[in-house]
Structures are given as structure tokens and as C-alpha cells.
C-alpha positions in Angstrom: 91.5 67.6 108.0 93.4 64.8 106.4 93.9 64.2 102.7 92.4 60.7 102.8 89.2 61.9 104.3 88.4 64.2 101.4 90.4 63.2 98.3 90.1 59.4 98.3 86.2 59.2 98.1 86.2 61.8 95.3 88.9 59.8 93.4 86.9 56.6 93.8 83.7 58.2 92.5 85.7 59.5 89.5 87.1 56.1 88.8 83.5 54.7 89.0 82.2 57.5 86.8 79.7 58.5 89.5 80.2 62.2 88.8 77.2 63.5 90.7 78.4 61.9 93.9 81.9 63.2 93.3 80.3 66.7 92.9 78.5 66.3 96.2 81.8 65.5 97.9 83.7 68.4 96.4 80.9 70.9 97.2 80.8 69.6 100.8 84.6 70.2 101.0 84.3 73.8 100.0 81.3 74.5 102.2 83.5 73.6 105.3 85.9 76.5 104.5 89.0 74.2 104.4 92.2 75.4 106.1 94.7 72.8 104.8 96.5 74.1 101.7 97.8 70.7 100.7 94.4 69.1 100.7 93.0 72.1 98.9 95.6 71.7 96.1 94.7 68.0 95.8 91.0 68.7 95.5 91.7 71.3 92.8 93.5 68.7 90.8 90.6 66.3 91.1 88.2 69.1 90.2 89.8 69.4 86.8 89.1 65.7 86.1 85.5 66.1 87.3 84.8 69.4 85.6 84.1 68.1 82.0 81.4 65.7 83.3 79.3 68.4 85.2 76.4 70.5 84.0 77.2 74.1 83.3 75.2 75.1 86.3 77.3 72.9 88.6 80.5 73.9 87.0 79.8 77.5 87.8 78.6 76.7 91.3 81.9 74.9 92.1 84.2 77.5 90.4 82.6 80.3 92.3 83.1 78.5 95.6 86.7 77.4 94.8 87.8 80.9 93.6 86.3 82.5 96.7 88.1 80.0 99.1 91.4 79.7 97.3 92.2 83.4 97.6 92.9 82.6 101.3 95.9 80.5 100.2 98.6 82.8 98.7 101.0 79.8 98.3 98.6 78.1 95.8 99.4 80.5 92.8 99.4 77.7 90.3 96.0 76.4 91.5 94.6 79.9 91.6 95.7 80.6 88.1 94.2 77.4 86.8 90.9 77.8 88.5 90.5 81.3 87.2 91.4 80.1 83.7 88.6 77.5 83.9 86.2 80.1 85.3 87.1 82.5 82.4 86.6 79.8 79.8 83.2 79.0 81.3 82.1 82.7 80.9 83.2 82.6 77.3 80.9 79.6 76.7 77.9 81.6 77.7 75.9 84.1 75.6 78.5 86.8 74.7 76.7 89.7 76.4 78.7 92.4 78.2 78.3 90.9 81.7 79.8 87.5 80.6 82.5 89.2 78.6 83.5 91.3 81.6 83.5 88.1 83.8 85.7 86.3 81.3 88.1 89.2 80.9 88.4 89.7 84.7 89.1 86.0 85.4 91.6 85.4 82.5 93.5 88.7 83.0 94.0 87.9 86.7 95.0 84.3 85.8 97.6 85.8 83.5 98.8 88.3 86.2 99.3 85.4 88.6 101.8 83.8 86.2 99.6 82.1 83.6 101.1 81.1 80.3 101.1 83.6 77.4 98.8 81.2 75.5 96.0 82.7 77.8 96.0 85.7 75.5 94.1 83.6 73.0 91.1 83.3 75.4 91.7 86.8 76.8 91.4 88.2 73.3 88.2 86.3 72.4 85.8 88.9 73.9 87.1 91.4 71.4 86.5 89.0 68.6 82.9 88.7 69.8 82.6 92.5 70.0 84.2 92.8 66.5 81.7 90.4 65.0 78.9 92.2 66.7 80.2 95.6 65.6 80.8 94.4 62.0 77.2 93.1 61.8 75.7 96.3 63.1 77.7 98.4 60.6 76.5 96.1 57.7 72.9 96.5 59.0 73.2 100.3 59.1 74.6 100.4 55.5 72.0 98.0 54.2 69.2 99.8 56.0 70.2 103.1 54.4 70.6 101.5 51.0 74.3 102.4 51.0 75.6 99.8 48.6 79.1 101.4 48.4 79.5 101.4 52.2 78.3 97.7 52.3 81.0 96.9 49.7 83.7 98.7 51.6 82.9 96.7 54.7 83.1 93.4 52.9 86.4 94.5 51.3 87.7 95.4 54.8 87.0 91.9 56.2 90.7 90.9 55.8 91.7 93.9 58.0 89.1 92.9 60.7 90.4 89.3 60.4 94.1 90.3 61.0 93.2 92.6 63.9 90.7 90.5 65.9 90.8 86.8 64.7 92.4 84.0 66.6 92.7 81.4 63.8 92.9 81.3 60.0 89.3 80.1 59.9 87.8 83.0 61.8 87.6 85.1 58.7 84.6 82.9 57.7 82.7 84.2 60.7 82.7 87.7 59.3 81.2 86.5 56.0 78.7 84.5 57.9 77.6 87.7 59.6 77.2 89.3 56.2 74.9 86.4 55.1 72.8 86.9 58.2 72.4 90.6 57.4 71.5 89.8 53.8 68.9 87.3 55.0 67.3 89.9 57.2 66.6 92.3 54.3 63.2 92.7 52.7 62.8 91.5 49.1 63.3 95.0 47.7 66.7 95.5 49.5 67.7 91.9 48.7 67.6 92.8 45.0 69.8 95.8 45.6 72.4 93.7 47.6 72.2 90.3 45.9 75.3 91.0 43.8 77.3 90.5 47.0 76.1 86.9 47.5 79.0 85.4 45.4 81.6 87.3 47.5 79.9 86.1 50.7 79.8 82.5 49.5 83.5 82.5 48.6 84.3 84.2 51.9 82.6 81.5 53.9 85.2 79.0 52.7 88.3 81.2 53.0 91.3 80.2 55.1 93.7 83.0 55.6 96.7 82.7 58.0 97.2 85.4 60.5 100.2 87.6 59.8 101.1 88.1 63.5 101.5 85.3 66.0 100.4 87.7 68.8 96.8 88.0 69.9 95.1 91.4 70.4 95.6 91.6 74.2 99.2 90.5 73.9 99.7 93.6 71.8 98.0 95.8 74.4 100.3 94.4 77.1 103.4 94.9 75.0 102.5 98.5 74.2 101.9 99.3 77.9 105.3 97.7 78.8 106.9 100.0 76.2 105.2 103.1 77.6 106.4 102.2 81.1 110.0 101.8 79.9 110.2 105.5 79.4 109.7 106.0 83.2 113.2 104.6 83.6 114.8 107.4 81.6 116.7 110.2 83.3 116.6 113.9 82.4 115.0 117.2 83.3 111.8 116.7 85.2 109.5 118.8 83.1 110.8 117.2 79.8 110.3 113.7 81.3 106.8 114.6 82.4 105.8 115.8 78.9 107.3 112.7 77.2 105.8 110.2 79.6 102.3 111.8 79.5 102.5 111.9 75.7 103.4 108.2 75.6 100.5 107.3 77.9 98.1 109.4 75.9 99.2 107.7 72.7 98.6 104.3 74.3 95.0 105.3 75.2 94.5 106.8 71.8 95.4 103.4 70.1 93.0 101.5 72.3 90.2 104.0 71.4 91.1 103.6 67.8 90.4 99.9 68.1 87.1 100.6 69.9 86.0 103.0 67.2 87.0 100.6 64.5 84.6 98.0 66.0 81.7 100.5 66.4 82.2 102.5 63.2 82.6 106.2 62.9 81.0 108.3 65.7 77.6 109.7 64.8 78.5 113.2 65.9 81.3 115.5 67.0 83.0 114.4 70.2 85.9 114.9 72.5 87.1 112.2 75.0 89.0 114.0 77.7 91.3 112.7 80.5 91.4 114.3 83.9 93.7 114.0 86.9 97.5 113.3 86.7 97.5 112.6 83.0 95.9 116.0 82.3 98.5 117.6 84.5 101.3 115.7 82.8 102.3 114.2 86.2 101.3 110.7 85.4 103.1 107.8 87.1 103.8 104.3 85.6 100.7 102.8 87.3 98.4 105.8 87.6 94.7 105.2 87.1 92.6 107.0 84.4 89.7 109.4 84.9 87.8 110.6 81.8 84.6 112.0 80.4 83.1 112.4 77.0 81.8 115.6 75.4 79.3 115.0 72.6 77.6 117.3 70.1 74.2 115.6 70.1 72.3 113.6 72.7 71.3 111.1 70.0 74.9 110.0 70.0 74.9 109.0 73.7 74.2 105.3 73.1 77.2 105.0 70.7 79.5 106.5 73.3 78.1 104.3 76.1 79.1 101.3 73.9 82.5 102.9 73.2 83.1 103.3 77.0 82.2 99.7 77.6 84.7 98.4 75.1 87.4 100.8 76.4 86.7 99.5 79.9 87.0 95.9 78.7 90.4 96.8 77.0 91.7 98.3 80.3 90.4 95.3 82.3 92.3 92.9 80.0 95.5 94.4 81.2 94.9 92.6 84.5 95.7 95.5 86.9 92.2 96.6 87.8 91.5 96.5 91.6 88.4 94.3 92.2 87.6 96.6 95.2 85.3 94.6 97.5 84.8 91.7 95.1 86.3 89.0 97.3 85.9 86.5 94.5 88.6 88.2 92.4 91.0 89.4 95.1 94.1 87.1 94.9 96.7 89.5 96.2 97.7 90.5 92.6 99.3 93.8 92.1 97.0 96.7 91.0 97.9 99.4 88.5 96.3 100.9 85.5 92.6 101.0 85.8 89.7 103.4 85.1 88.6 105.1 88.3 85.1 103.7 89.0 83.8 107.2 89.9 85.1 108.7 86.7 84.3 105.9 84.3 81.6 106.7 81.7 81.0 102.9 81.3 79.4 103.0 84.7 78.5 106.7 85.2 76.3 107.9 82.4 76.5 111.5 83.7 80.1 111.6 82.4 78.8 111.6 78.8 77.0 114.8 77.6 77.0 118.1 75.8 79.6 120.7 76.8 77.0 123.2 78.1 75.8 120.6 80.6 79.0 118.8 81.6 81.2 121.9 81.8 78.6 124.0 83.6 79.1 124.8 87.3 76.8 122.5 89.4 74.1 124.3 91.4 74.6 124.0 95.1 77.6 121.8 94.7 79.1 119.7 97.5 82.8 119.1 98.1 83.0 116.2 95.7 81.1 118.2 93.0 83.5 121.1 93.3 86.6 118.9 93.0 85.1 116.9 90.1 84.2 120.1 88.2 87.8 121.4 88.6 89.1 118.2 87.1 86.9 118.6 84.1 88.1 122.2 83.6 91.7 121.0 83.8 91.4 118.1 81.3 93.2 117.0 78.1 91.9 115.5 74.9 92.6 111.7 74.4 90.6 111.3 71.2 88.1 113.5 69.3 87.2 115.3 66.2 86.1 118.7 67.8 87.2 121.1 70.4 84.2 122.3 72.5 84.1 125.8 73.9 84.2 126.0 77.7 81.3 128.2 79.1 82.5 131.6 80.3 82.0 131.5 84.1 83.4 133.6 86.9 85.3 131.0 89.0 86.5 133.3 91.8 83.9 132.2 94.4 84.2 128.6 93.3 88.1 128.6 93.6 87.9 130.3 97.0 85.6 127.5 98.2 88.0 124.9 97.0 90.9 126.6 98.9 88.8 126.7 102.0 88.1 123.0 101.7 91.8 122.3 101.2 92.6 124.2 104.4 90.0 122.2 106.4 91.3 118.9 105.0 94.9 119.9 105.7 94.2 120.5 109.4 93.1 116.9 109.7 96.3 115.5 108.4 99.0 114.1 110.7 101.9 114.4 108.4 105.0 112.3 109.3 103.6 111.4 112.7 103.8 107.6 112.5 105.9 104.9 110.9 104.1 105.1 107.5 103.9 108.1 105.2 101.0 108.5 102.8 102.8 110.3 100.0 99.7 111.2 97.8 97.3 112.0 100.7 99.8 113.9 102.9 101.9 115.7 100.3 100.8 115.5 96.7 97.2 116.4 97.2 97.7 119.2 99.7 100.5 120.8 97.6 99.6 120.1 93.9 95.8 120.6 94.3 96.2 123.8 96.5 98.5 125.4 93.8 96.0 124.3 91.1 93.2 126.0 93.0 95.3 129.1 93.3 95.8 129.0 89.5 92.0 128.7 89.0 91.5 131.7 91.3 93.9 133.8 89.2 92.5 132.6 85.9 95.7 130.8 84.9 95.4 128.1 82.2 98.3 125.9 83.1 97.5 122.4 84.3 101.0 121.2 85.1 102.1 122.2 88.6 105.7 123.2 87.6 104.3 125.3 84.8 101.8 126.8 87.2 104.4 127.8 89.7 106.2 129.9 87.2 103.1 131.9 86.5 101.9 132.5 90.1 102.6 136.2 90.6 102.9 136.7 94.4 105.6 134.1 95.4 109.2 135.4 95.7 111.7 133.8 93.3 113.2 131.9 96.2 109.7 130.6 97.1 109.1 129.5 93.6 112.4 127.6 93.5 111.5 125.9 96.8 108.0 125.0 95.4 109.6 123.6 92.2 112.1 121.6 94.2 109.4 120.1 96.4 107.1 119.2 93.5 110.0 117.6 91.6 111.1 115.6 94.7 107.6 114.3 95.2 107.2 113.4 91.5 110.5 111.4 91.6 109.5 109.7 94.8 106.2 108.5 93.4 107.8 107.2 90.2 110.3 105.2 92.3 107.5 103.7 94.5 105.4 102.7 91.5 108.4 101.3 89.6 109.8 99.3 92.5 106.4 97.9 93.6 105.3 97.3 90.0 101.9 98.7 90.9 100.1 101.5 92.5 102.0 102.4 95.7 101.3 105.6 97.5 102.7 104.7 100.9 106.2 104.3 102.2 107.8 103.4 105.5 109.9 105.7 107.6 111.5 102.7 109.3 112.8 99.3 108.0 109.8 97.3 106.7 109.0 94.1 104.9 105.5 95.2 103.8 106.2 98.7 102.4 109.0 100.4 100.4 111.4 102.1 102.8 112.2 105.8 102.3 115.8 106.7 101.7 117.5 109.3 103.9 117.5 112.0 101.2 113.8 111.3 100.6 113.0 111.7 104.3 114.9 115.0 104.2 112.9 116.1 101.2 109.6 115.3 102.8 110.5 117.1 106.0 111.6 120.1 104.0 108.3 120.1 102.0 106.3 119.8 105.2 108.1 122.4 107.2 109.1 125.0 104.6 106.3 124.6 102.0 103.1 123.1 103.3 102.9 124.7 106.7 103.7 128.2 105.6 101.6 127.8 102.4 98.5 127.0 104.4 99.2 129.9 106.8 99.9 132.4 104.1 97.6 135.4 103.5 96.8 135.1 99.8 95.9 138.8 99.8 99.5 139.8 100.3 101.4 141.1 97.2 104.4 139.0 98.0 104.7 135.7 99.8 108.0 134.4 101.1 107.5 130.9 102.3 110.9 130.7 104.0 110.2 133.9 106.0 106.8 132.5 107.0 108.4 129.3 108.1 111.2 131.0 110.1 108.7 133.2 112.0 108.2 130.1 114.2 111.6 128.5 113.9 112.3 124.9 115.0 115.5 122.8 114.8 114.0 121.1 111.7 113.1 124.3 110.0 116.5 125.8 110.6 118.4 122.8 109.3 116.1 122.5 106.3 116.4 126.2 105.4 120.2 126.1 105.6 120.4 123.0 103.4 118.0 124.6 100.9 120.1 127.8 100.7 123.5 126.0 100.3 124.1 127.6 96.9 122.6 131.0 97.7 124.5 134.2 98.0 125.9 135.5 101.4 123.2 138.3 101.3 120.4 135.7 101.2 122.0 133.7 104.0 122.3 136.8 106.1 118.7 137.7 105.6 117.4 134.4 107.0 120.1 133.9 109.5 119.2 137.2 111.1 115.6 136.1 111.6 117.1 134.0 114.4 118.6 137.1 116.1 116.2 136.9 119.1 118.2 136.1 122.3 116.0 133.1 122.8 117.2 131.6 119.5 120.9 131.3 120.3 120.9 127.5 120.1 118.8 127.5 116.9 121.2 130.0 115.3 124.1 127.6 116.1 122.3 124.9 114.0 122.3 127.1 110.9 125.1 125.4 108.8 126.0 127.4 105.7 129.1 126.8 103.4 132.3 127.3 105.3 133.3 130.8 104.0 129.7 132.1 104.5 129.5 130.5 107.9 132.5 132.5 109.1 130.8 135.7 108.2 127.5 134.7 109.8 129.1 133.7 113.1 130.4 137.3 113.4 126.9 138.8 113.1 125.6 139.8 116.6 122.1 139.0 117.7 119.8 141.5 119.3 121.6 141.0 122.6 124.9 141.6 121.0 125.9 137.9 121.2 127.9 136.4 118.3 128.1 132.7 117.5 131.9 133.1 117.1 132.0 134.1 120.8 130.8 130.7 121.7 133.9 129.3 120.0 136.1 131.8 121.8 134.5 130.9 125.1 135.1 127.3 124.5 138.7 127.9 123.6 139.2 130.0 126.8 137.7 127.3 129.0 140.0 124.8 127.3 143.1 126.8 128.1 142.0 127.5 131.6 141.5 123.8 132.1 145.0 123.2 130.9 146.5 125.8 133.2 144.5 124.4 136.2 145.7 120.9 135.4 149.4 122.0 135.1 149.2 123.9 138.4 147.7 120.9 140.2 150.6 118.8 138.9 
């Protein structure tokens, strides 16, 4: 497929201003699913010249085709970025309904993520100007409809605030006054008399020119704030303190976004509580974790308001450019994915996540596995924004928690942990450990959400087992933070061998994962939860392996000699002589352990004595031969 065959005729038609013929040629090119990146780049350049001369329908037709095809050429980042920018601008020229605003935001945010200029924030922020104008008009209509002259005046006086927050130029302030005039014109004669005193203010406002105080556009501020939140993930310190600080920063970020959304819509019509689930609720959030949330409301009449709120919030998160397009091939350009709202737990798309507490927090009848897990997430949630704390219905959760634990065991049996070259950290370690312990807490009626806090309260684990659990949870948390930070996106897999596609696990991380698997997960899922005391190390050493012995000795490096003796003597079976030899304690303790006989009376120190005797005999034999 040569450049001349496709580019030259298009250029000729452009020179002759025969734009429809040029369009036919460009369309034919994309229909052939081109493979030559150089030709593709040239056609994209010609398309920019052709674009202004096409109908909106043909513009959209071409851009949809080019964006779908160009995703196959990862080397054409500049062209991808520019085509998405054009597509986003095309969406903005349409009627500013939600579908078109979402389309514009998706295109422009991905264009920016692919390396687009910061000036893109002007276009990326425009959907929020449209939403602000719409919200301002609705609030004025509500005030006028209720005859609230004072409220109407407050809104007019607040226009400079709206302008500084959402406008894109010094002239945009006039658009808010134009909305006020439209509202006035829509009043009946009786109400016009009541509100006619504001006409002079409106007329003056329609000619105002007020410079913007900040050179940054709204979405630029969102991006900067998120960068600042993520910077705290680079700090060092005690794990639990870091978790609390990071979760608080992330909650604060979401709270600020919701503040803007509520500013646009006006005060909520009833009491409410917007609650986050998942890692944020547990204060175990990572730099690029997604968000799951639901909304409790006092009255069903307020549902429509909170649906609109969820839509604006979704648009704000989408503007960050990290939302995974899932199966939408049109928007998959190999960009990195990060903060997004989980589609299954997004009230903007799932209306069942908005409701009264007695409905949303009630245990579902005949729940399936997904229902049970979702219900637990709601019970272990945290408030992001609200003006009321709703009471959780009093329910006996014993049977429910037992079902969850049974499901975890079934799921765990299916896992093939550390069996291949790739390790799925979240699936194979975080979910089996963190969620199992969370279910235990639910069974026991414990209120703690955070896994480290929960471990301290679990009554039947020995102190040593609790320390082992805390160490494993901390190791996994640190590992996930590293994978997210180094990948600059959601990254839950790592390679056990050198790899160019995935982050590679460090040796100490591999050791930590093996320890967690052998000394924590396996015994935890075998444990009898009816026992008064659970010792994970003893459970692990009941079926000792080389890996378990080495991991146990490493874990107990700073333990007392009595503790070392206790676990060392679990290897006293005559068949475990070689395993006992692998138990490496600190030097002084090791000397004592080697003198302890096993059940057959054999001491590890004897092995050294035997080796020394053989060495001397060998020397004597050699001397006699000479």
C-alpha cells in the first residue's frame, strides 16, 4: 500500500476544493483497514485540512473510523492525540446532553493522557461550564417558582463565584446573566411583577467583562489535586499511619469534587450520605485504586437529584483520563488506567445504589455470591460526603458471615498460587487474606474495617500468629503501592522472572509472598475456627516442607530461644532429619538447637561430628597410603 496511491489523489481533490470526492477517498482508505503506519499518518494530516469542509455527519463518520483504526498503531501517538481532540471538539458542538458531554470528556481526557498539550484543559473543562449554566438556570427557576425573591437575589449575587469556578473566558460571565433573563421571560405576568426589579442587574451583567483570577481551568485543578494526593504515597513511615493519611487525602479529594457537583445542582433536597466501599473504606487504598460507592437518602423524592449528582461526579472522574474503556475498542489506545468508578458500583449507571437505608442496608433475600459480597462492602463503608448518619438495621449476620467464609474457601481451592511465571497479587493474596479476615470480623461482630486493626481484635489467634498476619498484610500493602507507583496505573500482576511486559518481583518480595502463602494462607484456610486458639505456624509445620521450614526460621529470627525450640522440635520425627538441618536460627540459638535430640535420639550436632570424623579418617588413610 504505497503513499502515492492514497495520499496524492486526496491532496489533488483538496487543491481543487472538491471536498466530497476527497471524503470518498479518505473513507475508502479507512474501510480497507490500512496496515502502513506512514501512510496512515499522512492521511491523518490531510484529514485535518479536509475536516472543516465536511458536514457534521461526515466529520463524525470519518472520526469514528479513524479513531477505531488508529488504535492499532501505537507509534502514532501524536496522530492519535490529535484525532481524539478533533472528535472531542465535535462532541462539544452538539447539543450538550449527557451523552455528548461524556463523549467529549472521554475523547479529550484520553487525548491529554496520550501527551496532549495542557491547553486541552480548556475544552476538557467546557462540559462543566455547560453543566454549571444548566444548574444555575434550574436553581433560578426553582427560586422563582416558589416566589423566593431573596434566594433569586442570592443566586444573581453569586454569579461572580460561578464565573471564577467554571468560566473559560472573561466574557463567559454574561452567559449566566443570559440564563437569568431566560428564566425571567418564562415567568407568568404575576411573577414578572415580583422579579422585575432584577432586570437592571441582568441587563448590566449581560455586558460585563470580568477577567478570570486563575489561569488554570477547572479540570487542570482536578488533575493537580490528584497529583498532590498521590505524592503522599511516596512518604515513608509506619504502615498504619501511612494508610490513614493516604485514605484521608483521597477522601478529601473526592469530597472536593462532590462539593463542586453540589454547587452546580444546589443544596440536596433531603438528608443523605454518600459512602465509599472497598479499599478506601478499609483505609488500604493504593495510588490508582478505583472507587466503589453508594448513596443513602432520606426520601425517595430526592432520587432524581442524586442521579444527576452521580452523573456529574462520574464526568469529573472521567475527566482525569484514567477510566478503562473496557470493551469500547474506539477508546482503547493503550493508555494507562487508574482512578475510575467501578462500573458495577457506580450509581450513575446502577440506580439500585441510590436508596433509603432500610432498603440498601437490608440483607438481600436468597442472595447469590455477588449479592453477599456487595452487601458486606456496604456494611464496611465510609462516608465521603453527607449531612446525616443513617442507622444500620440490626441483623444477625452469623449465618451470612459463615456463607461468605465458605465461599472464600471454595474460591481459594481454585487458585494456583505462585505456580507460573506471573503472580496475581490482588487475586491470589490480597483477596484471600484481607477478605477472609474481614469475614471473620463480621462473624464475630467486630466493627473494624482496616485489616491491621481487625487483626488486633481477633480473639483466637496467638500473639505470634497475629504478628505473622500483620507482617504479611503490611508486605502486601507495600508491594501493591510499589507496583502502582512504578507502573503509574492500576497494576495487580508482577513477574517472578525477568520480564519486559510486567514489573519484576524483588527477591525479598518473593520471599514475603512465599511466606504468606505457606505460613499464612494455607494454614488459615485449613484452620478450625471453632478452636479457642489458632497457631498458624504450628498448623503450617504439621506438614513441613523445605519452604515452610526456611520461612518459619526467617520469621522467628528475633524470637526467644524458647519459641525457636518449640517449633524446631516439631521437626523431631526421624523422617524430618534433613528438614531439621534446614532450620537456620541465629548462631547462639542454633548451637543450642543442634544439641536437641529428635525422637530417635539423633542430634544435628552429631552430623557435624560425623563429618569431622570422616574428614580425619580420610586424612589418616591418605597419610598411610603415602
